[in-house]
N, CA, C and O atoms as a Tripos MOL2 file, in Angstrom:
@<TRIPOS>MOLECULE
protein
  228   227    57     0     0
PROTEIN
NO_CHARGES

@<TRIPOS>ATOM
      1 N         107.5180   77.0030   98.8680 N.3       1 MET1
      2 CA        106.5600   77.4960   97.9020 C.3       1 MET1
      3 C         105.8930   78.7730   98.4330 C.2       1 MET1
      4 O         105.5970   78.8760   99.6230 O.2       1 MET1
      5 N         105.6690   79.7110   97.5690 N.am      2 THR2
      6 CA        105.0530   80.9770   97.9450 C.3       2 THR2
      7 C         103.5460   80.8870   97.7890 C.2       2 THR2
      8 O         103.0420   80.2600   96.8580 O.2       2 THR2
      9 N         102.8360   81.5170   98.7080 N.am      3 LYS3
     10 CA        101.3850   81.6020   98.6170 C.3       3 LYS3
     11 C         101.0290   82.9460   97.9950 C.2       3 LYS3
     12 O         101.7160   83.9430   98.2160 O.2       3 LYS3
     13 N          99.9500   82.9650   97.2130 N.am      4 VAL4
     14 CA         99.5380   84.1970   96.5580 C.3       4 VAL4
     15 C          98.0190   84.3450   96.6220 C.2       4 VAL4
     16 O          97.2700   83.3760   96.5040 O.2       4 VAL4
     17 N          97.6020   85.5770   96.8120 N.am      5 LEU5
     18 CA         96.1860   85.9320   96.7680 C.3       5 LEU5
     19 C          96.0300   87.0120   95.7140 C.2       5 LEU5
     20 O          96.7140   88.0340   95.7510 O.2       5 LEU5
     21 N          95.1330   86.7810   94.7830 N.am      6 LYS6
     22 CA         94.7980   87.7860   93.7700 C.3       6 LYS6
     23 C          93.4070   88.3010   94.1130 C.2       6 LYS6
     24 O          92.4160   87.5820   93.9850 O.2       6 LYS6
     25 N          93.3440   89.5490   94.5480 N.am      7 CYS7
     26 CA         92.0690   90.1150   94.9810 C.3       7 CYS7
     27 C          91.0310   90.0650   93.8640 C.2       7 CYS7
     28 O          89.8400   89.9040   94.1290 O.2       7 CYS7
     29 N          91.4750   90.2000   92.6310 N.am      8 GLY8
     30 CA         90.5610   90.1530   91.4920 C.3       8 GLY8
     31 C          89.7620   88.8640   91.4050 C.2       8 GLY8
     32 O          88.7110   88.8330   90.7640 O.2       8 GLY8
     33 N          90.2450   87.7880   92.0460 N.am      9 ASP9
     34 CA         89.4820   86.5370   92.0850 C.3       9 ASP9
     35 C          88.2320   86.6900   92.9440 C.2       9 ASP9
     36 O          87.2660   85.9440   92.7830 O.2       9 ASP9
     37 N          88.2540   87.6590   93.8560 N.am     10 LEU10
     38 CA         87.1270   87.9020   94.7590 C.3      10 LEU10
     39 C          86.3920   89.1980   94.4240 C.2      10 LEU10
     40 O          85.1740   89.2920   94.5760 O.2      10 LEU10
     41 N          87.1450   90.1880   93.9680 N.am     11 MET11
     42 CA         86.6050   91.5120   93.6540 C.3      11 MET11
     43 C          86.9920   91.8320   92.2110 C.2      11 MET11
     44 O          88.0510   92.4120   91.9730 O.2      11 MET11
     45 N          86.1540   91.4630   91.2520 N.am     12 PRO12
     46 CA         86.5150   91.6600   89.8450 C.3      12 PRO12
     47 C          86.9990   93.0830   89.5590 C.2      12 PRO12
     48 O          86.3980   94.0680   89.9860 O.2      12 PRO12
     49 N          88.1030   93.1500   88.8240 N.am     13 GLY13
     50 CA         88.6750   94.4280   88.4540 C.3      13 GLY13
     51 C          89.7890   94.9020   89.3620 C.2      13 GLY13
     52 O          90.5370   95.8060   88.9910 O.2      13 GLY13
     53 N          89.9210   94.3170   90.5450 N.am     14 CYS14
     54 CA         90.9720   94.7210   91.4770 C.3      14 CYS14
     55 C          92.2710   94.0230   91.0780 C.2      14 CYS14
     56 O          92.2830   92.8210   90.8140 O.2      14 CYS14
     57 N          93.3530   94.7800   91.0360 N.am     15 THR15
     58 CA         94.6390   94.2210   90.6170 C.3      15 THR15
     59 C          95.5850   93.9050   91.7850 C.2      15 THR15
     60 O          96.7220   93.4920   91.5580 O.2      15 THR15
     61 N          95.1300   94.0920   93.0260 N.am     16 PHE16
     62 CA         95.9680   93.8270   94.1950 C.3      16 PHE16
     63 C          96.3520   92.3520   94.2610 C.2      16 PHE16
     64 O          95.5250   91.4680   94.0340 O.2      16 PHE16
     65 N          97.6310   92.1040   94.5790 N.am     17 GLN17
     66 CA         98.1150   90.7520   94.8330 C.3      17 GLN17
     67 C          98.9480   90.7650   96.1010 C.2      17 GLN17
     68 O          99.7040   91.7030   96.3540 O.2      17 GLN17
     69 N          98.8040   89.7280   96.8830 N.am     18 ALA18
     70 CA         99.6330   89.5500   98.0740 C.3      18 ALA18
     71 C         100.3720   88.2360   97.9220 C.2      18 ALA18
     72 O          99.7770   87.2080   97.5970 O.2      18 ALA18
     73 N         101.6860   88.2780   98.1630 N.am     19 LYS19
     74 CA        102.5040   87.0660   98.1200 C.3      19 LYS19
     75 C         103.2450   86.9660   99.4410 C.2      19 LYS19
     76 O         103.7740   87.9570   99.9440 O.2      19 LYS19
     77 N         103.2800   85.7660   99.9970 N.am     20 ALA20
     78 CA        103.9640   85.5530  101.2750 C.3      20 ALA20
     79 C         104.2490   84.0730  101.4440 C.2      20 ALA20
     80 O         103.7870   83.2350  100.6690 O.2      20 ALA20
     81 N         105.0220   83.7770  102.4760 N.am     21 GLU21
     82 CA        105.3670   82.3900  102.7830 C.3      21 GLU21
     83 C         104.2640   81.6840  103.5720 C.2      21 GLU21
     84 O         104.1270   80.4630  103.4910 O.2      21 GLU21
     85 N         103.4710   82.4540  104.3410 N.am     22 THR22
     86 CA        102.4580   81.8250  105.1820 C.3      22 THR22
     87 C         101.0690   82.3920  104.9000 C.2      22 THR22
     88 O         100.9200   83.5150  104.4180 O.2      22 THR22
     89 N         100.0780   81.5990  105.2080 N.am     23 GLU23
     90 CA         98.6900   82.0300  105.0530 C.3      23 GLU23
     91 C          98.3860   83.2150  105.9730 C.2      23 GLU23
     92 O          97.6530   84.1260  105.5910 O.2      23 GLU23
     93 N          98.9440   83.2020  107.1740 N.am     24 ASP24
     94 CA         98.7070   84.3050  108.1110 C.3      24 ASP24
     95 C          99.1900   85.6420  107.5520 C.2      24 ASP24
     96 O          98.5260   86.6650  107.7220 O.2      24 ASP24
     97 N         100.3460   85.6340  106.8840 N.am     25 GLU25
     98 CA        100.8600   86.8670  106.2810 C.3      25 GLU25
     99 C          99.9390   87.3530  105.1700 C.2      25 GLU25
    100 O          99.7100   88.5540  105.0270 O.2      25 GLU25
    101 N          99.4180   86.4280  104.3910 N.am     26 ILE26
    102 CA         98.4780   86.7790  103.3160 C.3      26 ILE26
    103 C          97.2090   87.3690  103.9220 C.2      26 ILE26
    104 O          96.7130   88.3910  103.4490 O.2      26 ILE26
    105 N          96.6830   86.7320  104.9620 N.am     27 LEU27
    106 CA         95.4520   87.2130  105.5910 C.3      27 LEU27
    107 C          95.6360   88.6110  106.1750 C.2      27 LEU27
    108 O          94.7310   89.4410  106.0980 O.2      27 LEU27
    109 N          96.7960   88.8710  106.7550 N.am     28 GLN28
    110 CA         97.0920   90.1980  107.3060 C.3      28 GLN28
    111 C          97.0850   91.2460  106.1950 C.2      28 GLN28
    112 O          96.4650   92.3000  106.3310 O.2      28 GLN28
    113 N          97.7790   90.9480  105.0950 N.am     29 ALA29
    114 CA         97.8310   91.8800  103.9680 C.3      29 ALA29
    115 C          96.4410   92.0720  103.3620 C.2      29 ALA29
    116 O          96.0700   93.1850  102.9890 O.2      29 ALA29
    117 N          95.6770   90.9900  103.2660 N.am     30 ALA30
    118 CA         94.3320   91.0680  102.6960 C.3      30 ALA30
    119 C          93.4090   91.9080  103.5720 C.2      30 ALA30
    120 O          92.5850   92.6620  103.0540 O.2      30 ALA30
    121 N          93.5360   91.7860  104.8930 N.am     31 ALA31
    122 CA         92.6980   92.5740  105.8040 C.3      31 ALA31
    123 C          92.9830   94.0620  105.6390 C.2      31 ALA31
    124 O          92.0590   94.8730  105.5870 O.2      31 ALA31
    125 N          94.2520   94.4150  105.5590 N.am     32 THR32
    126 CA         94.6280   95.8180  105.3670 C.3      32 THR32
    127 C          94.1000   96.3230  104.0310 C.2      32 THR32
    128 O          93.5310   97.4120  103.9540 O.2      32 THR32
    129 N          94.2870   95.5350  102.9890 N.am     33 HIS33
    130 CA         93.8120   95.9170  101.6600 C.3      33 HIS33
    131 C          92.2900   96.0630  101.6430 C.2      33 HIS33
    132 O          91.7700   97.0220  101.0710 O.2      33 HIS33
    133 N          91.5770   95.1320  102.2580 N.am     34 ALA34
    134 CA         90.1110   95.1810  102.2700 C.3      34 ALA34
    135 C          89.6130   96.4750  102.9080 C.2      34 ALA34
    136 O          88.6740   97.0990  102.4130 O.2      34 ALA34
    137 N          90.2430   96.8680  104.0000 N.am     35 ARG35
    138 CA         89.8550   98.1110  104.6840 C.3      35 ARG35
    139 C          90.1620   99.3340  103.8260 C.2      35 ARG35
    140 O          89.3080  100.1990  103.6350 O.2      35 ARG35
    141 N          91.3960   99.3970  103.3100 N.am     36 GLU36
    142 CA         91.8530  100.5970  102.6230 C.3      36 GLU36
    143 C          91.2740  100.7500  101.2160 C.2      36 GLU36
    144 O          90.9280  101.8600  100.8110 O.2      36 GLU36
    145 N          91.1650   99.6670  100.4790 N.am     37 ALA37
    146 CA         90.7490   99.7510   99.0760 C.3      37 ALA37
    147 C          89.2600   99.5090   98.8620 C.2      37 ALA37
    148 O          88.6660  100.0590   97.9350 O.2      37 ALA37
    149 N          88.6610   98.6950   99.7120 N.am     38 HIS38
    150 CA         87.2670   98.3040   99.4850 C.3      38 HIS38
    151 C          86.3280   98.7220  100.6140 C.2      38 HIS38
    152 O          85.1290   98.4510  100.5580 O.2      38 HIS38
    153 N          86.8730   99.3840  101.6390 N.am     39 ASN39
    154 CA         86.0750   99.8250  102.7770 C.3      39 ASN39
    155 C          85.3030   98.6650  103.4200 C.2      39 ASN39
    156 O          84.1440   98.8090  103.8080 O.2      39 ASN39
    157 N          85.9700   97.5240  103.5200 N.am     40 LEU40
    158 CA         85.3730   96.3240  104.1100 C.3      40 LEU40
    159 C          86.1300   95.9450  105.3730 C.2      40 LEU40
    160 O          87.3590   95.9950  105.4110 O.2      40 LEU40
    161 N          85.3990   95.5710  106.3880 N.am     41 GLU41
    162 CA         86.0080   95.0330  107.5980 C.3      41 GLU41
    163 C          86.0120   93.5050  107.4850 C.2      41 GLU41
    164 O          85.0120   92.9110  107.0800 O.2      41 GLU41
    165 N          87.1120   92.8800  107.8340 N.am     42 PRO42
    166 CA         87.1650   91.4170  107.7580 C.3      42 PRO42
    167 C          86.1410   90.7660  108.6970 C.2      42 PRO42
    168 O          86.1350   91.0190  109.9020 O.2      42 PRO42
    169 N          85.3070   89.9540  108.1380 N.am     43 THR43
    170 CA         84.3420   89.1540  108.9010 C.3      43 THR43
    171 C          84.7670   87.6890  108.7670 C.2      43 THR43
    172 O          85.5610   87.3640  107.8840 O.2      43 THR43
    173 N          84.2640   86.8160  109.6090 N.am     44 PRO44
    174 CA         84.6140   85.3920  109.4500 C.3      44 PRO44
    175 C          84.2860   84.8680  108.0450 C.2      44 PRO44
    176 O          85.0320   84.0560  107.4980 O.2      44 PRO44
    177 N          83.1900   85.3220  107.4720 N.am     45 GLU45
    178 CA         82.8080   84.8770  106.1310 C.3      45 GLU45
    179 C          83.8100   85.3570  105.0900 C.2      45 GLU45
    180 O          84.1930   84.6040  104.1940 O.2      45 GLU45
    181 N          84.2360   86.6220  105.2110 N.am     46 LEU46
    182 CA         85.1990   87.1760  104.2670 C.3      46 LEU46
    183 C          86.5470   86.4640  104.4060 C.2      46 LEU46
    184 O          87.1970   86.1620  103.4050 O.2      46 LEU46
    185 N          86.9570   86.2020  105.6240 N.am     47 VAL47
    186 CA         88.2180   85.4940  105.8500 C.3      47 VAL47
    187 C          88.1810   84.1240  105.1850 C.2      47 VAL47
    188 O          89.1740   83.7160  104.5820 O.2      47 VAL47
    189 N          87.0840   83.4150  105.2740 N.am     48 GLU48
    190 CA         86.9630   82.0990  104.6410 C.3      48 GLU48
    191 C          87.0220   82.2120  103.1220 C.2      48 GLU48
    192 O          87.6350   81.3710  102.4650 O.2      48 GLU48
    193 N          86.3950   83.2400  102.5570 N.am     49 LYS49
    194 CA         86.4660   83.4510  101.1020 C.3      49 LYS49
    195 C          87.8980   83.7330  100.6760 C.2      49 LYS49
    196 O          88.3700   83.2100   99.6670 O.2      49 LYS49
    197 N          88.5830   84.5590  101.4500 N.am     50 VAL50
    198 CA         89.9830   84.8750  101.1380 C.3      50 VAL50
    199 C          90.8280   83.6090  101.2450 C.2      50 VAL50
    200 O          91.6430   83.3270  100.3670 O.2      50 VAL50
    201 N          90.6340   82.8520  102.3140 N.am     51 ARG51
    202 CA         91.3890   81.6050  102.4930 C.3      51 ARG51
    203 C          91.2220   80.6730  101.2960 C.2      51 ARG51
    204 O          92.1840   80.0590  100.8360 O.2      51 ARG51
    205 N          89.9910   80.5750  100.7970 N.am     52 SER52
    206 CA         89.7350   79.6640   99.6710 C.3      52 SER52
    207 C          90.3490   80.1790   98.3700 C.2      52 SER52
    208 O          90.5250   79.4070   97.4270 O.2      52 SER52
    209 N          90.6740   81.4580   98.3050 N.am     53 ALA53
    210 CA         91.2630   82.0310   97.0820 C.3      53 ALA53
    211 C          92.7920   82.0180   97.0960 C.2      53 ALA53
    212 O          93.4130   82.3440   96.0840 O.2      53 ALA53
    213 N          93.4070   81.6530   98.2140 N.am     54 ILE54
    214 CA         94.8680   81.6100   98.2910 C.3      54 ILE54
    215 C          95.3780   80.3950   97.5230 C.2      54 ILE54
    216 O          94.8780   79.2820   97.6870 O.2      54 ILE54
    217 N          96.3800   80.6320   96.6860 N.am     55 ARG55
    218 CA         96.9630   79.5690   95.8530 C.3      55 ARG55
    219 C          98.4550   79.4460   96.1310 C.2      55 ARG55
    220 O          99.0810   80.3670   96.6560 O.2      55 ARG55
    221 N          99.0040   78.3150   95.7770 N.am     56 GLU56
    222 CA        100.4550   78.0810   95.8690 C.3      56 GLU56
    223 C         101.0770   78.4740   94.5360 C.2      56 GLU56
    224 O         100.4930   78.2540   93.4750 O.2      56 GLU56
    225 N         102.2650   79.0560   94.6060 N.am     57 GLU57
    226 CA        102.9790   79.4240   93.3800 C.3      57 GLU57
    227 C         104.2870   78.7050   93.2970 C.2      57 GLU57
    228 O         105.0310   78.8860   92.3340 O.2      57 GLU57
@<TRIPOS>BOND
     1     1     2 1
     2     2     3 1
     3     3     4 2
     4     3     5 am
     5     5     6 1
     6     6     7 1
     7     7     8 2
     8     7     9 am
     9     9    10 1
    10    10    11 1
    11    11    12 2
    12    11    13 am
    13    13    14 1
    14    14    15 1
    15    15    16 2
    16    15    17 am
    17    17    18 1
    18    18    19 1
    19    19    20 2
    20    19    21 am
    21    21    22 1
    22    22    23 1
    23    23    24 2
    24    23    25 am
    25    25    26 1
    26    26    27 1
    27    27    28 2
    28    27    29 am
    29    29    30 1
    30    30    31 1
    31    31    32 2
    32    31    33 am
    33    33    34 1
    34    34    35 1
    35    35    36 2
    36    35    37 am
    37    37    38 1
    38    38    39 1
    39    39    40 2
    40    39    41 am
    41    41    42 1
    42    42    43 1
    43    43    44 2
    44    43    45 am
    45    45    46 1
    46    46    47 1
    47    47    48 2
    48    47    49 am
    49    49    50 1
    50    50    51 1
    51    51    52 2
    52    51    53 am
    53    53    54 1
    54    54    55 1
    55    55    56 2
    56    55    57 am
    57    57    58 1
    58    58    59 1
    59    59    60 2
    60    59    61 am
    61    61    62 1
    62    62    63 1
    63    63    64 2
    64    63    65 am
    65    65    66 1
    66    66    67 1
    67    67    68 2
    68    67    69 am
    69    69    70 1
    70    70    71 1
    71    71    72 2
    72    71    73 am
    73    73    74 1
    74    74    75 1
    75    75    76 2
    76    75    77 am
    77    77    78 1
    78    78    79 1
    79    79    80 2
    80    79    81 am
    81    81    82 1
    82    82    83 1
    83    83    84 2
    84    83    85 am
    85    85    86 1
    86    86    87 1
    87    87    88 2
    88    87    89 am
    89    89    90 1
    90    90    91 1
    91    91    92 2
    92    91    93 am
    93    93    94 1
    94    94    95 1
    95    95    96 2
    96    95    97 am
    97    97    98 1
    98    98    99 1
    99    99   100 2
   100    99   101 am
   101   101   102 1
   102   102   103 1
   103   103   104 2
   104   103   105 am
   105   105   106 1
   106   106   107 1
   107   107   108 2
   108   107   109 am
   109   109   110 1
   110   110   111 1
   111   111   112 2
   112   111   113 am
   113   113   114 1
   114   114   115 1
   115   115   116 2
   116   115   117 am
   117   117   118 1
   118   118   119 1
   119   119   120 2
   120   119   121 am
   121   121   122 1
   122   122   123 1
   123   123   124 2
   124   123   125 am
   125   125   126 1
   126   126   127 1
   127   127   128 2
   128   127   129 am
   129   129   130 1
   130   130   131 1
   131   131   132 2
   132   131   133 am
   133   133   134 1
   134   134   135 1
   135   135   136 2
   136   135   137 am
   137   137   138 1
   138   138   139 1
   139   139   140 2
   140   139   141 am
   141   141   142 1
   142   142   143 1
   143   143   144 2
   144   143   145 am
   145   145   146 1
   146   146   147 1
   147   147   148 2
   148   147   149 am
   149   149   150 1
   150   150   151 1
   151   151   152 2
   152   151   153 am
   153   153   154 1
   154   154   155 1
   155   155   156 2
   156   155   157 am
   157   157   158 1
   158   158   159 1
   159   159   160 2
   160   159   161 am
   161   161   162 1
   162   162   163 1
   163   163   164 2
   164   163   165 am
   165   165   166 1
   166   166   167 1
   167   167   168 2
   168   167   169 am
   169   169   170 1
   170   170   171 1
   171   171   172 2
   172   171   173 am
   173   173   174 1
   174   174   175 1
   175   175   176 2
   176   175   177 am
   177   177   178 1
   178   178   179 1
   179   179   180 2
   180   179   181 am
   181   181   182 1
   182   182   183 1
   183   183   184 2
   184   183   185 am
   185   185   186 1
   186   186   187 1
   187   187   188 2
   188   187   189 am
   189   189   190 1
   190   190   191 1
   191   191   192 2
   192   191   193 am
   193   193   194 1
   194   194   195 1
   195   195   196 2
   196   195   197 am
   197   197   198 1
   198   198   199 1
   199   199   200 2
   200   199   201 am
   201   201   202 1
   202   202   203 1
   203   203   204 2
   204   203   205 am
   205   205   206 1
   206   206   207 1
   207   207   208 2
   208   207   209 am
   209   209   210 1
   210   210   211 1
   211   211   212 2
   212   211   213 am
   213   213   214 1
   214   214   215 1
   215   215   216 2
   216   215   217 am
   217   217   218 1
   218   218   219 1
   219   219   220 2
   220   219   221 am
   221   221   222 1
   222   222   223 1
   223   223   224 2
   224   223   225 am
   225   225   226 1
   226   226   227 1
   227   227   228 2
@<TRIPOS>SUBSTRUCTURE
     1 MET1         2 RESIDUE 1 A MET
     2 THR2         6 RESIDUE 1 A THR
     3 LYS3        10 RESIDUE 1 A LYS
     4 VAL4        14 RESIDUE 1 A VAL
     5 LEU5        18 RESIDUE 1 A LEU
     6 LYS6        22 RESIDUE 1 A LYS
     7 CYS7        26 RESIDUE 1 A CYS
     8 GLY8        30 RESIDUE 1 A GLY
     9 ASP9        34 RESIDUE 1 A ASP
    10 LEU10       38 RESIDUE 1 A LEU
    11 MET11       42 RESIDUE 1 A MET
    12 PRO12       46 RESIDUE 1 A PRO
    13 GLY13       50 RESIDUE 1 A GLY
    14 CYS14       54 RESIDUE 1 A CYS
    15 THR15       58 RESIDUE 1 A THR
    16 PHE16       62 RESIDUE 1 A PHE
    17 GLN17       66 RESIDUE 1 A GLN
    18 ALA18       70 RESIDUE 1 A ALA
    19 LYS19       74 RESIDUE 1 A LYS
    20 ALA20       78 RESIDUE 1 A ALA
    21 GLU21       82 RESIDUE 1 A GLU
    22 THR22       86 RESIDUE 1 A THR
    23 GLU23       90 RESIDUE 1 A GLU
    24 ASP24       94 RESIDUE 1 A ASP
    25 GLU25       98 RESIDUE 1 A GLU
    26 ILE26      102 RESIDUE 1 A ILE
    27 LEU27      106 RESIDUE 1 A LEU
    28 GLN28      110 RESIDUE 1 A GLN
    29 ALA29      114 RESIDUE 1 A ALA
    30 ALA30      118 RESIDUE 1 A ALA
    31 ALA31      122 RESIDUE 1 A ALA
    32 THR32      126 RESIDUE 1 A THR
    33 HIS33      130 RESIDUE 1 A HIS
    34 ALA34      134 RESIDUE 1 A ALA
    35 ARG35      138 RESIDUE 1 A ARG
    36 GLU36      142 RESIDUE 1 A GLU
    37 ALA37      146 RESIDUE 1 A ALA
    38 HIS38      150 RESIDUE 1 A HIS
    39 ASN39      154 RESIDUE 1 A ASN
    40 LEU40      158 RESIDUE 1 A LEU
    41 GLU41      162 RESIDUE 1 A GLU
    42 PRO42      166 RESIDUE 1 A PRO
    43 THR43      170 RESIDUE 1 A THR
    44 PRO44      174 RESIDUE 1 A PRO
    45 GLU45      178 RESIDUE 1 A GLU
    46 LEU46      182 RESIDUE 1 A LEU
    47 VAL47      186 RESIDUE 1 A VAL
    48 GLU48      190 RESIDUE 1 A GLU
    49 LYS49      194 RESIDUE 1 A LYS
    50 VAL50      198 RESIDUE 1 A VAL
    51 ARG51      202 RESIDUE 1 A ARG
    52 SER52      206 RESIDUE 1 A SER
    53 ALA53      210 RESIDUE 1 A ALA
    54 ILE54      214 RESIDUE 1 A ILE
    55 ARG55      218 RESIDUE 1 A ARG
    56 GLU56      222 RESIDUE 1 A GLU
    57 GLU57      226 RESIDUE 1 A GLU
């Protein structure tokens, strides 16, 4: 099963999606996206929010 993160679930209006086989791959893609698109550095709190938004497809 593939895991998916839809950034719009956390940042309304953002259309970024990350799909991967593992949560670690999603977190890596999300960290890069957060820095580049939202000027955010991953904090433990942000990582937990992202983790809770990851779904199975």
